[in-house]
Each structure stands twice: as structure tokens, then as C-alpha cells.
N, C-alpha and C positions, 0 to 999 in steps of 0.2 A: 559458125558457134551461135547466132541467132536462131538456127531452125531448133538448136537442141534445147535450147530454153527455151522455144516453142512447145516442144513435145513436154522439156516437163513441168510446163505448166498445165500442161494438157493433163496431164497423169496424176497433179495433184491435184485439178479441179476433179477429175475422174474420180480419182479416191475421196473425197472431201465430199462429195455430191451421194457417193456409195454407201459412206458413211453417216451421211447426216438421213438419208433414203432409209439405212439402214435403225436408224436414229428412231424418227421418224413411224417406222414403221413394226416395230419391237411393242411386243405385247404390254401394258402399263399394269402393275403387283395390283393382285384384286382387293384390296388395303377394306373398301368401303366393303367389302361381299366380308370379308376375314371380320369386322369392328360386326356388323348386322348378327354372325355367327356368334360371335360373345354377347351380345346385348341378350338375341333369343336365348339365349343355356341360363346367364346370369334369372330373368324376369322369369324362367320356367321353376326355377328353386326357388325364383320368392315365393310362387306358387305353393312350394310344394312338391313339385313335381321328383325331386329328388325324396322325398319321401314314399311315395306312390310309385316310381321309379324309379330305383336308384341305376341297374344296371342301365337303361337306357342312357341314362345323365350319363354316368360314367364312361360310356362307348360314347357319347357325344363328344366330351372334354376331351378322351384319347384322341379322334379325328381333328380336334381344334386345334390340340396340340401339336399334332403328326403335321397342319396346314401352316403353323404358323416358323415351324424348323424348314420345312421346304421353304416357304418364303425366303425362308433369311440366307437356305442353300444356292439359293435361284439369285439373289441378289448380290452376293458374294461374286458369279457369272461375269463375263463379260453382255455389259446389257443386248449386245447381235446374239449371245447364246442365251437368251435368258428365257424359260419354258414353262408359263406356268401352268399347267395343263395338271398336274397334278397337285396341287396348291386348293385349282377350284373345284376339286374331284373329293378332294380331303374335307372343303367345305361346306361341300353336296352331303358329304356320309353325315356328317356332322351336323347341318338343319335340318337331316332327313331322321338322325335318334332322337334330336330334341321335339321334334313334331309328333314323332311318335309317345315319347314319354308324358307331353303337355294330355293326349289325346286319352292316352289308358288312365293317367292323372284323374282329367275330368267324367272319365265313365266311371273310375274306382269310386271318385267321390261322388256322386250322381248315385249308385247304388250304395254306399254307406250312407250319406245319409237317408234314406226309404229305411234300410234297414234300421240303423240308430234309434230314428223317430218313433218307430215302435219298442222300440226296449227303453225308449227313454219313460214311453207311456208306460210297460210294463211295470218298470223298477216305482213310475209316480205310481199307480197301483197298489205295486206293494205297502208301500211307505204307507197311503191310505189309508189301505188296512189293514195293517197294523195300529197306527192312530186311533181306526174306530174303535178297535176292538182289543187293544191291549195297552195302549196308553198308559191308562187311570191303573193299570195291575201294578202287583208291590212283585215289583220283578227279582231279579239279581242286577249285584251294576254292573257282570259281564253283557249280557241281553240290552241293556237299558246304553250302556256304551255305545254295543256295536249300532244299534237303532239310530241313535247319532250320528255318530259316524257316517254311515249310509245316508242322512240326509243331506250332510253335507259333502259329498263327496257327488250328492246325485245335481245335488244345485253347482256345484263347481263344472257338470256334464253339461247341465244345460247351461250353462252360459258363453260355455266353449262351443256349445254345438249351436248357438245363435251370433258366435263368431265365425261358426264354419271350419274350426279349429276340432277337425273330425278326428283326429287319432291320438287327440287329447281324448276328448270324451271317449272313446274307448277304452282305455286302462279305469282311470273313473269311472265309467257305469259299472265295469265288467267289477270290481270293489265293490260298489255302494249296490249291487245284486247280490253278491257273494253277502255280503254284513246285513242287507236284510232279510235275507232265506235263512242266516245261521239266527238272527233277531225271532223273528216268527217261530220258525222251531221250536226255542228254545221257550216261547212263552207258550206253544203248542205244547211240549211236557210237562211243562211247569201246572199246564190247566188240567191236562185229559188223566192226573190219578185224583182228582179233584173230584171231576166229572162224576169216577164214580158209582155219586153218591146220590148221581139222579134221580132215578127208580125212587128210594127216601123222600129228597124232600115232593115230588109227586104225590107221593102219596100222602104225606103231613098235608100239601095245598089241598089238596081233593078231600082229606075229614077233614078237614079247616071247612072248608068251603060247606060239603055236607050238613055240618055242624049247624052253619049259617041257614043252612034252606030249612031245616029240622026244627029248630027252636024259634025260625023267622026274628032271628039278632045282629048285630054287628060281627063282624069278623075284619080282623085285619092279616092283610101278609102279605111279606115283603122282600122281593125277591130280589137279592143281592147286587145279580151279575148285571141282572138291568134297573137296580140304582132307583128302584119302581118301590111304592109303597100302596097298595092293592086296597080298597075297602069294599068290603059286602055285604050287602043285607039282604035277607031273604036268600042267602047263597046267590045270589048277583052281580054285579060287579056294580059299583051305581062313583066311586069316585075313586083317582091315583093323581100320586103326587110322585113328583122326584124325591130321590133319598139321597143323604151323604155317609159312610159310611165310617168303621174305621179304620186308624191309614195301612194297616195290616189287615184285608179283610179276606183273602182268599182261604177259605179254611176258618171252622169255629174255633172259638173261644177256649186258650187253652190253661189260661196263667193270668194270674194279677198281673198290667202293664204290657201285655203283648199285644196290645194296640187293637186285637181282635173284634168282630161282632157276631156273638153266638149265633148259633144255626141249631133251629127246637121250637117243639113247640109251649107257648109262654101264654100267660096272660095279665091283665094290669092286673098291679096290686096297689096303685096311691096314681090320682092325680093330682098333681102341683103345679101351685101358677105361683106368681106373686115374688117375697121375701123367698119360696121353699126350695124355689128352681134357679139359677145360676142363665141356664137358658130360658127364659121367658114364660114356657108352658109344657108340662112335660109328662109322659106315663112311663111310671116304675115299675118292671115285668119282676116275674120271677124266676131270677136270672141267680144262682143257679137253680135247675130244678134235678130231677133223682139223675138225671141221664147221663149231666156235665158234671154231679162230685163224684158220679162211681166212675166215667174217664180219667177225670183228673185225679182220680186216688189210683188208678191201672196205672197210669201213665208216671206219678211221678210215681210205683212201684218196678216198673221198669226203666228207671230211668231216662224217658226220651224225653223231660219235659221239668225245668227243675223244681226245686221244693218253695216255690213264692208268695201260694196261697193262691186259690180258684179266682177272687175276686165277684166284683159286689155292683151294686147301684149301674147296672144295667138302663135305659132312657130309649124312648121315644122323645124325641124333645125339639126343640125349637130352635133358634139361633142360625139355620143352614144360609143353604142359597152360595156357597162360599164357591162355587163349582169345581169341587174335589174333596178325594175320602180324606177327612180329616180329624174324627173324631177319637176318643182312647179305647172307642169297641161299641159307645147308642150308635142309633139311628137319628139323624137328623137332617126335621125340617123347614121351611122358610117359615117363618114367623104368621102367618097371611095363613098358610096351608094348616098350621099347629091348631088355629081360631077356626080353620074347617073341618078336620079329624077333632078337634074336640067335643062337638057337638053333637057326634055320633057314636061316641065309645061314652062307657065308665066302668068302673074299676068291677073285673070280672073277667070283661069281653078279650076274648082269643086273639093271640100276638103273632103269629107264625113266620120265621125266619127262617130261608130257603136259599142254598146255593141259586139256584138260579130254576128255571120253568122251561129253559128250554137248553136242547142236547146242545155237545157245543160244536156239530156239524149244522145245525140249525142257525147258531151265533158265527162261525169265520166259514162253514161250507167244506170243513174239513172233516 
């Protein structure tokens, strides 16, 4: 009996030893690797890898979920039957896909950063170009609204770029580029027909300069597009002043109240100062001349303008320096410049007003 008991004790000891050995030697679940993999995927998504490499991140998540499922199945087995090889392989695959996604994201961001910077510069140049050449034009509401929205979208894009939110930049910048292009095209179309009179304007200018040279006298030429008043003496330019015009200055004056500055060859009919004028000093010109009257009558007959009267009392006067076109059709200089001009001119001095002395191509490169 003692012998049998001894044998049983030995067998129990061996069994327990075997189980202890199996437990000690059994593999530990790769929990730390799984957790590290989970954090890597989360970090990659925070860095926008999901946006730049969605398929790779999706694969990484599938491998990660597969690893969790495999781990659960292994943990349900007896400890001495567990094998975490599949779990480890799936974790490695998930980590590999995450690394690929991060690498692709990094490369794409670098490339996108460079290309977007160039596009930001291009759109900025277009906006500056519009500001310089078209912002002061009396354009239609659509063109002006497109320009305003283009500037807002550009500024949003610039801020997003500084935050390195490049994918947000793409959408806003494309819209800004589209809007500013529409604005420029609308402005250019608006001006193209206007500049059909360029040859006539240049002829008027040359005739005025020739008159000044031939008569040894002073003559004035106002370039509306350049917003400049030129003073000639003996056919040579001796002074130039900044000029402000009527609010709707593109195109010649057509009727009373249109707030347009006339275009044509005129002369001073009266020098006004003190209580004679609201605007410090003024040079009244002979608008409307015969050409203005004939054009007005023809336009009234064909119904292209209302019968409001042709208007009068167009002057070159003081009160300028506001930095915008604000008059009802006159040409405004600062009071100081009016003082300077006053001494050069007299009754009968020619004043020629033209749309532009430069072509549209010279002005804006188009």
C-alpha cells in the first residue's frame, strides 16, 4: 500500500511539474506589440495619413482587427495549446502598412507643399494684378463679388497652408484661382470694347501737343485710365498731377447724371475761384461740344440712352486727393495742384480728355 501511495505521489509530482514547465514555457500574449500597433495607427491618422493613403490605413486597420480576433481565439485555448504566431504576423503586417502610409503621407505632403506654394504665389500675383489694374474700375457687381470672394478664399488658403492643412488648401485655392480668373476676364472684356477708341485718343493727344508746340502755349491732356493730368508747354511736358474722375469714368459722358467724365477736345471757358466755385478753384470747360451734342441726339433717337439732357458744368477743379473716383463727371486735383496749374492756364487753354494713352496690352499685358 505504501508503495502504491509513493508511486501516486511521484506521478502527481511529475504531472504538476510538467504542467508548471508547460505554463512557464508557454508564450506570453503579445499585448504590448498590439497596443503599440494601435497607437501607431492612431498617430498616423492624426497626422492625416488616412487622407493621403486611405487604402493603406484601411489595410493596417484590417490586419490590426484580425490580430485582435486571433489573440482572442488563442486566449480561449488551454494555455499549453496557445500559439501567437498568427497574431504576431498580423501585427507586423498592420505595422508595415502603417509605416507605408506614413511614408506616403510624408512624401505627398512635401510634394504638395511645394506645388501649393507656387500656386499660392500665382493666385497672389493675379489678385495683386487685379488690384493694380482693375480694382478702381466701375465693374459690374458679379465681377466685383467674384474678386472679393477670391481674396477671401486666398486668405483662407494661406492660413491653412501655414497650418500645413494642405488638403484644405487645395479646395480653397482652386476656387480662389477660378474666381479671380473670372474677375480678370470680366474686367478685360469690359475694357476691350472701350479701348477700340485708342487710335482716336492718341490722335487727339498728338494734335493737342502739336498745337502747344506750334503756338508756344500751354495745353492740358487728362489720361483717364492713368488718372493723370499732363501739362504741356511748347509741346513738351512740364508737369503732371494725379487726377480723380467721375464714379462711372469708363466711357465718355452720355447724359446728365450718369457720373461719367467726358472724352474729347475742349478748352477753358472760365477760371473760377472763391465764391464762384464749391471746389476751391475750378476751370470750366466747353462741354458739351458739337461732337457731344451730335452723339447725344443720335443716342436718344436710337433709344440707347434716356432723354435726361446732355449735362453741363464740367470742370477741372480742386477738392481732390480722396484716393478714389468720386466726382459727378468733373476732373479733380488737390488744392495745391490746382494752385500750380492755375498759373499755367488761361481762358482758351485747350483741355483734351482721353480714355488712355496706352494700349490695354501695355497696361495689363493682355
